[in-house]
N, C-alpha and C positions, 0 to 999 in steps of 0.2 A: 521379590525383585533384591536385585544386590546393591545397595551405596554408590558403587561404579555407576552401574546402568543408570541409578535413579537423578545423578550429577547430567550425567550425560540426554538426559530428557530433559533437562530443566535447560539446558545450554542450546538443545533443539527447538523450547520452548520459548528463549529470549531470540534464538535466529530467526522463526517466525515473529514474534512480535514484532520485532525491527523493522521488519521489511514489510508488513502491516501497516507500521506505523509512516514506512515510506509514500505509500499507495493511501492512507485516511487523512495523512495531514494536508496535502494538496486537496483533496474533495471538501475535507472540512472550511478549510479556509475558501474556496471560492463560494460555497453554500451559506457560509459566515456574512461572508464582506459580498457576494453581487446577490444571495436569495435564493439561486440557480440549484434545479437541480441534475446533474451531469449524468446521468447511465453511461455516459461514451468514457468516462476515467479509465474503463479498464482496457479498451482501447487503445488509448496512449500509453501503457502498461504494456501490450502487446506492441507496439511501436518500436518503446525504446529496447525491448529484446530484439527484434528480429537488426534491429539497427545495429544490433552493438555483434549479433550475430551473421550480419551481412561482412561490417567493418573488421572486426576478427581475423575471419575467413581470409579475406581478401590482403589483411598486412602483415597476420600472424603475429598480432598486438589485441592482446586481450585490454588493456588500457586503455588503445585509443579504441576499441569500440565501446567501451565506458562513457568515453568523451561524447564520440558519434552519437550514445542513446542519449543523451541530455541536451544535445545540439538538435535530435531529429524531435525528440518528443516537445521538448519546448515552442521550436518552430509549428511542428502541427500544431499545438495546442495556441497560438496565438494564431495563425492561421485560421484554424475552427473558430476562434471568439471574435475576430473580428469580422467574419464573413459568413456566420451561423448563430452562433451564441447570441451577441449584441442584439439582434433581432427579437429574442427573447425574455429580457430582461422586463417589458410591462407587461408580459404575457403571463395566463397563469398556469401555474405547475404540470397540471394536464399538458399543456403545449409541449414544456422543456421537457417533461417525458416521453412524449411522441418525436419532437427533433431529435435529441439524445439519443433516440433507441433508433432511432432511421441512419445516425452518425455510427451508429456498431456495424449495422451493416455497411454503410459506404467503406466503413476501414478492412471490417473483415473481408470483403469481395476484392479490393484493391490488394491488397496484403496475398490474398493467393495470388491475384492476377501476376503481381511482381514477384513473389517470390515459388508460388507452387501451393499445393495441398500437404505436401509431405514434408514431417518436422524437419529443423534444422537443429544443430548442435553443435553447441562451446565446449570447448576442454576449459579447465581451470587452467589457470597460469600456472608455469614450472613454480614462481616464485610463490605461490600459497598452494600448490598439491604436497600431499604427503600429511598423517598426522602430527601434532604437536603433543610434546609430552607436557599434564597439567601436574598440581600436586594432587597426590596418594594415585598416583602408578594411572590415571586417566588420559590414554589415549584419543582424542579429538581432532578431526579435520581443520586443520591451519584454515582451509577456506571459506569454512562456517561461522570460525572464529572470528574474521576479517569479516563478513557479513553483520556480525554484532557490532564489531568494535567502529564501524565505517558508518552504520546507521544508528549509533550512539551519537558520534561527531558530528552528521548530520543534525539531528534531534539539538544537538545544543548551538550547531552554528543558524538552524531555525529560531531557536529562541534568542538569541541574541538580534538576530535580523529583527525579528519582532517588537523586542523591547528595546534595543538602544540606537535604530539607524531611522533617519527619517522617513524612508519608505516605510519601514513599522511601522510611525506613528499612523503615515498615511493609510497605514491597510487597518490599524487599530479604529481611528477616527471613521473611516468608511462604512465599517461594521457596526459602530453605533451611532451614525448619521450622515449620511452619503450626499443626504440636501446641502446641509451644513460647510461640509468640509467643500464640497460643488460653487458654494456662495462667496468662499474664502477663497479659489482661485484653482485650487485642485484640480487637472486634468482626467477627470472621471474616468473618460473612455481608455485614456491610456493606463491608468493606475492597475483599470479590469483585465484589460490585455497582460499587463506586469503579472497581476498574481493569477491570471489563467496559467500562462508560460511555464510562472513555476512552480505551481500545480504539475503540469504536465510535466515538467524536468524532475521532477520527485518520482513522480510516479514511471515514467521509461528509465531512473534508476532502478526504481525496486525490479522492474522485467529483466534489465540488466545482468545486474548480482543472481537472482533466482534461474535465468535460463542456464548458466555452468554448472546448474544441481538438477536442470530437468530439463526436457526438450521443450522447443523453442516453436512453438505450432501458433496456427487460425484458430482463436476465442477463447485463447490461456490467459486473459484480463478477468472473463466475466464471473470466474469462483472467486477470484481472488476480489474482485469489485462486492461481492455478498458479502465478505467477509467484513473488508471496510467499513461498508453502510453498518452494518454490526457495532464495529469500533466505534464508530462515532456517534453512534446514537448510546452506547454505553457512555464513554465519556464526555459528553455533549458535547452539541453541533458549535462550530468559531471557535471550541476551543483545543490548541497546541497541545495544553499541556493535558486533555483529555484524549486528544487521540493518542498520546505516548504511554498514558497509562491503561486506556483500555485495547490499546494495541498489543499491548506484553501481558494484560488481564486473559486479554484472548487465546492470544500465541501460549501460553502458559498450562490455561484449562484445555486446549483442544488439543495439546501433543504430552501432559500428561495423565488427561482421561482414557486416551486409545492408548498408552501403555500400561496405567494402573487397574482398568476396573477388569479386563477380562482376568487379570488375576487373580483381583477381589470376590469375583463369581466361578472361578476356578475352584475356590471352597466348598461351593456349594452343588456345581453341577458340573458334569463332563465337561472336558475340554473344550470340544469340539462347540457345545451349547453355548461354552462361559464364552467362547472369542467371537461366536455372531450375536448372543447379549449387549456383549461389553460392548464390544466395536460400536453397535447399532446407538446406545446409548449416548458413547462418546460423541456420536454424531452432534446429539444434541446439547450436550452440556454449553456450548457456546449461549445458547439461545435462551436455555432457561437462566442462565447467567444472566442475559438479558433483560428478562424479564424481572427475572429479582430485582437488577437494579435499578428499571423502571418503577416497580410498586413503591420502594423507596426513594427514588428521588425523579420522577415526569420528566425533567429534563436535565438526565444524566448525572455525571459524577461533578460537572465545571461549567459555569455557566457564560463563561469569560476568555478568550483569548491570551 
């Protein structure tokens, strides 16, 4: 593998990592603050992608579609929290898993009813189409680079929100002792709705951004949700910093493993078997990484948001 190709794969890993961060940040906030296992988080990713595709097709503006993805996912999250999730806080995790799994089915069938069973396709906006020249003669898609930049900017904004704002103080306090902040006069129900809607908006933004480089279809959120759970287990449940570090580790491990392992095995066996064995082992790498981290630090890399 040439150095140029290696750098391109590293950038692809970063792009996957920041997308996983947008998914896992909301998931870890919801679990850390509310103690809720939300299997329907991937459905909110799907809602954002479909909202972006529908609005971009109707208006011809991808950027209006992005705004629509944020609004639709946040609204869907707030409605779900107020009508369903709010009744699950005092229930055990099995009830939460069953109820949010039912929400997956509701979202999937509702989306299929509204948009049909066929995939939708988003075009990359003209402003971000084509490659960009990077140092070393590297030609890299401008849109993928924009996803990396947007994801890192969102990460910086989220860190600022959690660390420097009154809402962030309440979120951190709610994670530490929700009964105490309720006794101090904070409206816990309103705080939970805001946190759930924020997490939903981040998931919807991730779906919209990825929708332009792959098809938008029913069920697209579930594979990403699995990776997001791996991310928060590696980073530490409830930790935004852990979500970012874990997402980048998972993105780079998965991408570089799929690119490098077939080449490595090619030195020991014929190309066809090397590709098969390398691809199979590459798909296991992130779970091996998760197991290694848990053996070293059972609570994940970071403990607090």
